[in-house]
C-alpha angles and dihedrals in degrees: 000000000000092000089048091052091047092053091053095050116096118249098203141016114204120197119189100162137064089259137342121312127347130285123051112037097212092047089051090056091047090052092047091051090050092048093052092043089052090054090052095045095048093037088228098128123160122247088245142013113207124194126192137158109001090353091079089058092051091049099046106028098046108074094205095050089047091051092049091050090050089054091049090049091050088055091055106271119137114234115200129186123195105248093209090053092048090052093046093053094039092245100120094114100032101088136082094178134067126007137270112259138182138228088276089064091049093048093046090051093048089054094055118114098244116033132161114206114204 
């Protein structure tokens, strides 16, 4: 049963927007917060959470999203931010969670077997 559960768990969550989905910005942030909270509550976190493009802004400029990511990281998840995106948005020095990554990290995550794209 444990191996069955492991195979169903996502390996990566990739966030490329300033929230979840398209449309209303604030609703997108609410949905992203709920998604991350759900991962924490059910203890079904991904191995890694990868943020690029507008996703880095959602992760670092929204205090609640940032707090949720910190909790996921404390439970063993890897949190990766696209270094090019951080530089572009002027956020390179504004985080105390996760690590700076590169396009190789994004590509590697996209190639994983079980990925959720938000």
